[in-house]
N, C-alpha and C positions, 0 to 999 in steps of 0.2 A: 858874951865875948863877940868880938868882931873879927872878920877875916883880916889877916895881916900878911904883909910881905916885909921881911927883914925887920920885924918889930914895929912897923908903921901900919896903922889902920888904913884899910882901903876906904877912900871917901864914899859916902853914901850916894853921891851923884853918879859915881862909876859903878858901884854895886847894883843900884836900882835899874840902870838902863841897859845892862848887858844880858847876854844869854850865855850861861855857864854850862859847860859839859864836864862834869867831874870824871876822874879816871875810872874806867870800868875794867872788870876782869875779862880778859880774852886770851884764848890759847894762841901761843906763838907757834907751836907745833905739837906733835904727839911723840912721846918717847917710844921705844921699842915694845913696850907693854900696852900701848894705847892710852896712856895717861897724858892728859894735857900738861904742857909746860908753859908756865906764865913768864912773860918777859919781866926783867927786873925794873925796867923803865916804865913808868906810868905817866900819862900826859893829861894835864888839865888844860882845857881850851876855853877861852872867853871871847865872845864876839859882840860887836856893837855896830848898829847901822851907822851911827855917827857919835862923835864925842866932841865936846867943846875943846878949843885949843888948850885951855888950862887943864882939863882932865887928861887929854892925850899927853901933855907935857909932864903931868904928874908921873906917868909911867917912864917916859924917856929921860926926864931930867931929875926928878926927885928920887925915884927908885933906881934907875939905871945909870944916872950921872953921865949920860951921853954914850955909855958903853953899849955893845951889841948884846951882852948878856950879863947876868949877875947870879953868882952862886950864894945862896943864903938859906935861912929858915923861913917857914911860912905856916900860917894857919888857914886852911882851905877846906871845903867840903870833900868828904870821901865819896865813894860810889853810891852810898846810901844816904847822902846829904847830911851826914853828921860832921860837924866841924872837927877837924883833925889837925894836930900839930905834926908837921913834917920837919925833920932836922936838916935835910939837904934837898933843895930844889934849884933848878936853873930857870930863871925868868929870862925869856928871850925878848928882844926888841919887838914891839908890836908892828905888824904889817898893816899898811893902809893903802887904799886906792887913791888918796890925795886929800888936799886941803881945798875947800871951796866954801865961800860965804862965811869964813871964819870958823869953820868946823872941819874936823877930819872925818872922812867917810870910809865905810867898809873896813873896819878895824878887826884884826884877829891877833890875839895874844896867846902865846903858848908857854906853859910852865911845865917843865919836865920834873917829875918827882922821883928822886933817887933813893931817899930813905926817910 
């Protein structure tokens, strides 16, 4: 199986060149009995030093269709790196430090996992 966003396989050139940080479990707060409370929202973050114009535009045009975010399903790694199907995620437009020499630099993509 391959990682997917909205039923579309993530290209190998994107997958191989980035640094992924899957959602981890962390306490939002402690309840009155000292038990950790987990947030409902989990965040998957992917960063790249650089991406080709085509790979950057795969996110912004193919997946997001020039929107700022997309609510969809996805297959991504969980906190133990097991590929997991998520029924509701929010893919946010990637942030970048700019385009230079035909490549986008300093890219960060955030995917909020809701369910």
